[in-house]
Backbone as JSON Lines, residues from 0, in Angstrom:
{"i":0,"aa":"C","n":[114.21,101.99,96.1],"ca":[114.38,100.58,95.24],"c":[114.96,100.83,93.94]}
{"i":1,"aa":"D","n":[116.06,101.99,94.09],"ca":[116.94,102.21,92.81],"c":[117.24,101.15,92.03]}
{"i":2,"aa":"S","n":[117.53,99.7,92.8],"ca":[118.04,98.52,91.86],"c":[116.74,98.13,91.2]}
{"i":3,"aa":"L","n":[115.76,98.35,91.23],"ca":[114.71,97.83,90.31],"c":[114.58,98.57,89.03]}
{"i":4,"aa":"R","n":[115.18,99.75,88.99],"ca":[115.36,100.67,87.95],"c":[116.59,100.51,87.12]}
{"i":5,"aa":"R","n":[117.54,99.85,87.63],"ca":[118.76,99.82,87.04],"c":[118.7,98.61,85.97]}
{"i":6,"aa":"S","n":[119.68,98.73,84.87],"ca":[119.66,97.6,83.96],"c":[120.59,96.63,84.54]}
{"i":7,"aa":"P","n":[120.26,95.34,84.39],"ca":[121.09,94.16,84.9],"c":[122.73,94.49,84.46]}
{"i":8,"aa":"P","n":[123.49,94.0,85.35],"ca":[124.9,94.21,85.17],"c":[125.17,93.28,83.95]}
{"i":9,"aa":"K","n":[126.31,93.67,82.99],"ca":[126.71,92.52,82.01],"c":[127.26,91.32,82.59]}
{"i":10,"aa":"D","n":[128.04,91.31,83.73],"ca":[128.69,90.44,84.44],"c":[127.48,89.9,85.66]}
{"i":11,"aa":"R","n":[127.37,88.42,85.54],"ca":[126.46,87.89,86.49],"c":[127.23,86.99,87.66]}
{"i":12,"aa":"F","n":[126.49,86.6,88.62],"ca":[127.08,86.13,89.72],"c":[126.69,84.84,89.89]}
{"i":13,"aa":"D","n":[127.83,83.98,90.3],"ca":[127.59,82.7,91.01],"c":[126.69,82.42,92.01]}
{"i":14,"aa":"L","n":[126.75,83.46,93.11],"ca":[125.78,83.34,94.3],"c":[125.28,84.98,94.57]}
{"i":15,"aa":"V","n":[123.96,84.78,94.75],"ca":[123.2,85.98,95.11],"c":[122.67,85.57,96.61]}
{"i":16,"aa":"I","n":[122.79,86.39,97.86],"ca":[122.35,86.15,98.99],"c":[121.82,87.28,99.34]}
{"i":17,"aa":"G","n":[120.58,87.31,100.07],"ca":[119.9,88.47,100.4],"c":[118.81,88.57,101.23]}
{"i":18,"aa":"N","n":[118.37,89.53,101.99],"ca":[117.0,89.57,102.69],"c":[116.27,90.72,102.09]}
{"i":19,"aa":"P","n":[115.26,90.33,101.0],"ca":[114.91,91.43,100.12],"c":[113.53,92.12,101.08]}
{"i":20,"aa":"P","n":[113.36,93.35,100.59],"ca":[112.53,93.99,101.62],"c":[110.93,93.36,101.22]}
{"i":21,"aa":"Y","n":[110.19,93.8,102.16],"ca":[108.86,93.38,102.13],"c":[107.71,94.3,101.84]}
{"i":22,"aa":"G","n":[106.52,94.04,101.17],"ca":[105.65,94.91,101.22],"c":[104.96,95.36,99.84]}
{"i":23,"aa":"R","n":[104.12,95.9,99.84],"ca":[103.64,96.12,98.19],"c":[104.34,97.33,97.83]}
{"i":24,"aa":"A","n":[104.59,97.66,96.35],"ca":[105.23,98.57,95.8],"c":[104.34,99.21,94.83]}
{"i":25,"aa":"K","n":[104.47,100.52,94.65],"ca":[103.53,100.92,93.65],"c":[104.91,101.28,92.25]}
{"i":26,"aa":"L","n":[104.44,101.0,91.25],"ca":[105.59,100.8,90.24],"c":[105.24,101.7,89.09]}
{"i":27,"aa":"D","n":[105.94,102.39,88.48],"ca":[105.68,103.51,87.3],"c":[105.78,102.4,86.01]}
{"i":28,"aa":"A","n":[105.07,102.53,85.05],"ca":[104.68,101.88,83.77],"c":[105.99,101.34,83.32]}
{"i":29,"aa":"E","n":[107.03,101.9,83.36],"ca":[108.44,101.38,82.77],"c":[108.74,100.09,83.55]}
{"i":30,"aa":"T","n":[108.74,100.4,84.79],"ca":[109.22,99.34,85.85],"c":[108.27,98.21,85.99]}
{"i":31,"aa":"R","n":[107.2,98.68,85.78],"ca":[106.0,97.49,85.65],"c":[106.24,96.53,84.31]}
{"i":32,"aa":"E","n":[106.4,97.03,83.31],"ca":[106.82,96.29,81.99],"c":[107.99,95.39,82.34]}
{"i":33,"aa":"R","n":[109.15,95.89,82.82],"ca":[110.23,95.41,83.04],"c":[110.03,93.86,83.84]}
{"i":34,"aa":"Y","n":[109.03,94.03,84.61],"ca":[108.88,93.03,85.85],"c":[107.71,92.25,85.56]}
{"i":35,"aa":"K","n":[107.08,92.36,84.63],"ca":[105.59,91.9,84.39],"c":[105.5,90.43,84.59]}
{"i":36,"aa":"R","n":[106.8,89.81,84.42],"ca":[106.59,88.22,84.66],"c":[106.51,87.89,85.88]}
{"i":37,"aa":"S","n":[106.77,88.75,86.83],"ca":[106.83,88.53,88.19],"c":[105.85,88.99,88.78]}
{"i":38,"aa":"L","n":[104.77,89.85,88.0],"ca":[103.69,90.47,88.73],"c":[102.33,89.92,88.36]}
{"i":39,"aa":"Y","n":[101.63,89.12,89.64],"ca":[100.3,88.81,89.55],"c":[99.4,89.48,90.42]}
{"i":40,"aa":"G","n":[98.76,90.4,90.12],"ca":[97.96,91.07,90.85],"c":[98.77,92.37,91.21]}
{"i":41,"aa":"H","n":[99.12,92.62,92.67],"ca":[99.77,93.66,93.36],"c":[101.12,93.21,93.07]}
{"i":42,"aa":"A","n":[102.26,94.42,93.14],"ca":[103.45,94.02,93.39],"c":[104.03,94.14,94.55]}
{"i":43,"aa":"N","n":[104.85,92.95,94.85],"ca":[105.34,92.74,96.23],"c":[106.85,92.72,96.15]}
{"i":44,"aa":"L","n":[107.59,93.67,96.97],"ca":[108.67,93.78,96.7],"c":[109.69,92.52,96.8]}
{"i":45,"aa":"Y","n":[109.6,91.71,97.57],"ca":[110.22,90.5,97.62],"c":[110.18,89.62,96.39]}
{"i":46,"aa":"G","n":[109.16,89.83,95.61],"ca":[109.07,88.87,94.53],"c":[109.73,89.96,93.39]}
{"i":47,"aa":"L","n":[109.7,91.1,93.41],"ca":[110.4,91.63,92.38],"c":[111.77,91.76,92.67]}
{"i":48,"aa":"F","n":[112.3,91.54,93.85],"ca":[113.92,91.43,94.2],"c":[114.19,90.08,93.91]}
{"i":49,"aa":"T","n":[113.1,89.03,93.86],"ca":[113.83,87.82,93.59],"c":[114.05,87.7,92.05]}
{"i":50,"aa":"D","n":[113.22,88.29,91.28],"ca":[113.21,88.37,89.68],"c":[114.57,89.04,89.61]}
{"i":51,"aa":"L","n":[115.07,90.17,90.21],"ca":[116.15,90.94,90.07],"c":[117.3,89.99,90.28]}
{"i":52,"aa":"A","n":[117.31,89.03,91.48],"ca":[118.39,88.0,91.49],"c":[118.27,86.95,90.39]}
{"i":53,"aa":"L","n":[117.33,86.64,89.98],"ca":[117.61,85.65,88.71],"c":[118.31,86.42,87.56]}
{"i":54,"aa":"R","n":[117.93,87.53,87.36],"ca":[118.55,88.37,86.19],"c":[119.98,88.54,86.76]}
{"i":55,"aa":"H","n":[120.74,88.45,87.79],"ca":[121.81,88.74,88.03],"c":[122.62,87.76,88.46]}
{"i":56,"aa":"T","n":[122.02,86.46,88.24],"ca":[122.56,85.01,88.71],"c":[122.9,84.22,87.57]}
{"i":57,"aa":"K","n":[124.26,83.86,87.15],"ca":[124.56,83.05,86.21],"c":[123.96,81.79,86.06]}
{"i":58,"aa":"P","n":[123.82,81.26,84.66],"ca":[123.01,79.97,84.77],"c":[123.71,78.81,85.67]}
{"i":59,"aa":"G","n":[122.7,78.08,86.47],"ca":[123.68,77.26,87.49],"c":[124.04,77.68,88.76]}
{"i":60,"aa":"G","n":[123.94,79.04,88.86],"ca":[124.25,79.8,90.08],"c":[123.07,79.41,91.15]}
{"i":61,"aa":"V","n":[123.4,80.05,92.41],"ca":[122.49,79.96,93.44],"c":[122.01,81.12,94.06]}
{"i":62,"aa":"I","n":[120.76,81.29,94.54],"ca":[120.25,82.4,94.93],"c":[119.87,82.07,96.49]}
{"i":63,"aa":"A","n":[120.35,82.66,97.68],"ca":[119.99,82.31,98.86],"c":[119.21,83.64,99.44]}
{"i":64,"aa":"Y","n":[117.75,83.6,99.75],"ca":[117.02,84.52,100.19],"c":[116.25,84.19,101.29]}
{"i":65,"aa":"V","n":[116.08,85.14,102.27],"ca":[115.2,85.13,103.35],"c":[113.86,85.54,102.76]}
{"i":66,"aa":"T","n":[112.81,84.61,102.81],"ca":[111.48,85.13,102.34],"c":[110.48,84.4,103.26]}
{"i":67,"aa":"P","n":[109.49,85.32,103.27],"ca":[108.02,84.86,104.0],"c":[107.52,83.4,103.5]}
{"i":68,"aa":"T","n":[106.68,82.81,104.4],"ca":[106.37,81.44,103.96],"c":[105.14,81.6,102.55]}
{"i":69,"aa":"S","n":[104.76,82.99,102.62],"ca":[103.85,82.89,101.21],"c":[104.59,82.96,100.03]}
{"i":70,"aa":"F","n":[105.8,82.85,100.02],"ca":[106.55,82.55,98.91],"c":[106.5,81.27,98.15]}
{"i":71,"aa":"L","n":[106.31,80.41,99.58],"ca":[106.43,79.13,98.86],"c":[104.61,78.59,98.91]}
{"i":72,"aa":"A","n":[103.88,79.12,99.55],"ca":[102.63,79.01,99.44],"c":[101.59,79.85,99.06]}
{"i":73,"aa":"G","n":[102.0,81.14,98.45],"ca":[100.95,81.97,98.11],"c":[100.79,81.79,96.54]}
{"i":74,"aa":"V","n":[99.64,82.19,96.33],"ca":[99.14,82.14,94.89],"c":[99.8,83.0,93.87]}
{"i":75,"aa":"Y","n":[100.47,84.19,94.4],"ca":[101.12,85.04,93.4],"c":[102.62,84.41,92.74]}
{"i":76,"aa":"F","n":[103.11,83.33,93.49],"ca":[104.34,82.83,93.04],"c":[104.62,81.34,92.59]}
{"i":77,"aa":"K","n":[103.31,80.67,92.07],"ca":[103.16,79.44,91.88],"c":[103.66,79.61,90.18]}
C-alpha cells in the first residue's frame, strides 16, 4: 500500500474510479496520523483508500468505488 504513504499529487482529478483493497491494516505512526480523520478503531484498507480518493479528487469531482455494504451500514463510516 505504498499509495497511502505518498503525498497527494498537486494535480487533482475530476473522476477517480477504483476497487480498493479490503481488510485491516497495520499502520505506522506517521501514516496513522495522516489518515486519523478516517480511523475509528481499527484501520480498514478500503476506508483509507476512500480517504485517499477524496484527497485526489477535485471539488465537485466524482469518486466511483466498489465497496462492501459495511461502508454504508457500518459504525466506522458514519
